[in-house]
N, C-alpha and C positions, 0 to 999 in steps of 0.2 A: 504474415497472416492473412487470413482470407483469400477470396478467389485472385486468380492471376490474367494478367493482362495479355491480348494479343500482342502488343506493341510493349511490352514492359521495359521500363528504363534498365532493368539488368541485362538485355540484351544490346544496349546500344552499341558498347564497345566491339561486338561482334558486327553490328549494324555498320558501322564505319567500312569495316571492310568488306561484307557479303550482305548483300540486302535480303538474300533470301532467309537469314538466319531467322529472323524472329517468327516469321510464318512456318518454316520449316520445324522449329524447336516446339512450337503450338502443337504439329501434327504427330511429333515425335516425343514426347517428353521425357523418354528415357528410364531407366530403374534407379530409384534410388542407392545410393553407394553409402559406404561406412564414414567419407566425408561428409557427404549431405547431411548424413543424420546427426553427425558430430556439430556441424554447424546449426541445425535446426535445434538441439539440444543446447546449443553454448547462447543462441539468441534467446530461447526463452527462459534461460537463468537470468540472463543480464535484463532482460524486460522486467521480470519479478521483482529482481533488486532494485530496479531505477523507480518502477512505478510505486514501489513501497507495498503493493497488496499482497505479497507473500514473497519470502526469501526461499527459494529450495534449500534443502541440506544435502550437504557433499554426501554422496552416496546415495540417495532416494534415484527414484528410476523416473525419467522422463517420461511421460504418459503415452507421448504420440510415438517415439521412437525405441522406446524400450530401454534406452541408454542410461546409464549411471551418470549423474552429474558428479564432476570432479573436482578435485580442487586447481585444477588448470583452468578450468573453466570459470570457477568464483575469482580467480585473481585476474584473469582476461576480464570479467564483466566490472570489476572494481577499477580496472585501469580505464577503460569505457566510460564508465559512471563519473569517475574521480576529472576525466578531463573536459566532459560537458560543463560539471559543477564549476570547474576552476574557469571556465571559458564565460559561463552565463551568469554566476554570483550565488549567492545563499539562496535566494528563491527559484533556482533553475527548474525545478519541478512545474514551477507554475507557468513556465515559457517555452517548455520543450512540448513537442509531439513527437511521441514514441508509437513509431510504427502505425502512423494512421494514414491512410488512401488520401491520395492527391490525385485528384482530376488532371490530364494534361489536355485537355483537348485543343489547348492552344496549339499543341505540336500535330495533334492527328486525332479524330473522333473516338478512334479505337483505344487511345493511348490512356494510361491511369498506372500510378505505382504507390510503392508502398515505401516511402524511406524510412530507416534505421531511425534517425532522428534529425527532428527539423527545428529550427525558430527561426522564427520572423520578426524583427523589430522595426521602429523607422532608422534607416542607414545601418541597419545590418542585416545579413542573410546568413543564418549557419546550417550546413548540413554535413550529417556523419554519416560514414557506413563502417560499420563493424565487421569484419573479416575474419573467423576464426580458422582459416586454412591456413597452408604454408605458402603457397605460390604469391609472389610480389605483388601488391596493386598499388601503381602511382596515385597521388590525388592529382595531380597535375593534369591537366585536360581530361579529367575523368569523366567521362561521357554519360556514364549511368546517373552521377550526382548533377550533371549539367542538366540531364533531363528533369529529374525532381523538382529542381528550382528556377526552371525557365517559366514556369506559370508566375512565379512572384516576382520575377525580374520583368515580364512584360506587361506586368499590372503597373509598375512604375510611372512616374511622369517622366518626360524626358530630362527635367531637371534632377528629379531623383536618382534617374540612372546615373549621371556623373557623379555625386557623392555616396552612393551606396555601398558599401563594401559587401562581397562576398565572399566567404571561406568554406572551404570543401574540406573537410577531414577525414581520411582513413585511419581507423583503429587495429591493428593486426598484430596480436601480441605475439602469434605464433612464427612469423616472418621474420628473422635476424638479419636485419638490414644495416648497413651504416646510418641511414637517414633514422634509424630508430623505429619504435611500434607504431608511433603517430606522425602522421605526414599531413602537410596542410598546403593547399593553395589557395591563395587570396587574391584577388582582382576586384578591380571596380565592375559594377553591375553591367556599364555600358560594354565593357570587354567581352562580355557573353554574347551579345548579339549577334556574331558572326557564325559562333557555335550554335546557337539555337535555329539559324535560318539554315544551316547546314543538316540538322536532325530533320529539320520540317520537310526538307527535300528526299532525304534517303527514307524516312517514314512513308511518303508518298511513293516512291518508287518500292516499297517492301510491300506495299498493297496491291500493285500492279499484276493485272493476270497471269503475264509473259516474265514475270522476276526470274532471273537466272542466279544459281548459287556460284560464288567467287572464292574458290580454295583460296585460304591466306592461314599462315601459321596464328595469327592472332584472333584470328575467327574461328578457326576449327578445333582446337585443341579441348576447350569446355562446352562444344555446341553438342546438345544431346542428340542432335539427330544426325551426327557423324557418320555412324553405322550402315546409315540408308541414304546418304549422299552420293549422287553417282559423280558428280563434279569431284568430289575429294577422293573417290575411289580410282577414278582415271587419271587424276594427279599421281595419287601412290602409285599407279602403275607404271605412270611415267616416269617416276623417281627409280624403281626397281630396274625398270630397261636401262636408265640413266648411268646406275650402279654398275649395270653389266659392262659398260663400254669400257675401252682401253685409252688412257690419256697418254698420248706420244709425244706431245709437244710441250717443252718447258714455260711454265706461264711467266711471263714477264712481273716486275714489282706491281706495277700498275693493274695488272690483271687479277693479281694473287686476292686482294680485297675483294673484288666482285665474283670470282670464284667460291671464294669461302662462304660469305656471305649466301649465294645460291644453296651451297649443298649444307649450311646452317639451316635455312628455310626448307630447304628437302625433309631433313631429319623432323622437323617440326611437323611437316605436313603428314609424316609417317607415323609419328609417335602420335598424334590425335587419330589417324584411322587405327591405329592399333589399340589403343585404349579404348574407343569406342566400342571395336570388336569384343574387347576383352570384358567391358562391362556388360554387353550385350550378351556374352556366353555366358558368364556367371549369373546372369537374371536368366537365362533358360535353366542352367543346371540346377538353381535353387527352387526352380520352380517344376521340378522333375522332368524337365525336358532332357532327354541324352544328347550330346556334343560328340561327335565322334574325336576322339584323339583328346579330349579332355576331360578333366574331372575337378570336383572340390574336395581337397585334402588339406590336413590340420597343417599348420605352418609350423616352422621351428619355433621353439619357446626356450627362455633361458633357465639356467638350473636352478632350483628352490631349495632349501631347507627343507627339509620334512622332518624335525626332530624339536622337542620343547626347547624353549628359549634357555632353560637352566642348564640343558645339557650341553648346549651350543656354546653357554657361557665357559661351563667347566672344561671344554674341549681348548677353548679359547686361551685357559690360565695354562692349561697343561701344554699346548703344542705351538702357540704362536703368542709371541709378545712384542711389544707394549700390544696389552687387551685393547682391541678395537674389532668396529663392525668389518666382517669379511663375507664375502659372498661364495658359494660354493664354485663358482669359476676363478675365483683368485685364489683358491685353496687348491686347486687342480693346476692352476699355472705355476704356483709357487712350488709345488709337491709338498705341501703342508700334511696332505693326508694319504694313504695306500688308497690306490684305485678301489680295493673290493671296502674299504669305510666311506669310503666318497659314494659310492654305490649303494652304501646303506642309508645313507645320512639325509643323500639328496636324490629328488627326481626332477626331472623335465617334463611337467605338466604338457597336456596336447596343446598346441597354439589353435589360432582362430584359424578356422577353415578360408583358404586361398585358392584361388584358379591355379591349375596345375595340368600342365602337359602332358599325356599318358606316354609311357616308356613301356612300348611293346618288346622291347629286345628282352627283358625277364622271363614274359613268357613263352616266347618264342622258345628260349634257352630252356623251359620246363619240360616242352611239349616234344622237344627234338632231341632232348638227353635221353 
């Protein structure tokens, strides 16, 4: 919520690998995506739930994105709120700071950020980062949250640094990882000093007029500037050239791991460049700008019944037993309905528009036949 910092902690994970990431992202903020809009709506739901000011209704529209609040958002927000409550106790709303700006001039004069949730007590500092996306985010050495708590760590006396515990927590309900949806990293405050010192150096480098971009899989994949980044483009071209070469020499066991790691890093760089171009192309098409070779076309959706529930229940009694909810796809796969009946009772609604590569072969056939 509010203005965005040039040196926002949300970029510090990328900053660890590419010093140019923060300023390039500021210059090229990129288009909103479906995932980013969902994240905005999910955060709004969680904020409303936890402040108690309002609790959005599932199915209501989020005013900023136009998306519906879903039951999944409600369940995720409740998980997030419950974790804060169980950590801070019954009066947790009196102690937690929800989405409040923190000035980080201890790191750099241009730095500030807005942690999702923060609580500072004598001997304890807590920070939560609520992620609604699917990609795994680790709490261990989480540079974004280290940035958020740095101001409070540096305000401690040398004695308090030794006895203050800092807990960084990632709440990520839609990432199904063996570690679970809630992940923590707890350290003594003094243990964060080396990380904070590194951040100060990186931010100083980031603001240098001659800062250079350094492509890295962990920096590029979610960098909004990746479609415009010449360094990433050159790295992607180098990967393409490498992929065309033949490897005639059998690798030794100790070389296999090195080569496999290189290939995996190359794949991530290509993915970063590709997804960046896809987002930029989709943005252009949605704004009415033609992009040769691509269009926005409805995606494929699932079959849905288009008959009244009572008729569907009668069908179930007559055709499949024991009586159970069944989807049109299951009815088709089990051959429970004749194809003509399935066509009459079920339809496939148009899916959401998605970026699609245009196949000119059909048009050529039409005009040359």
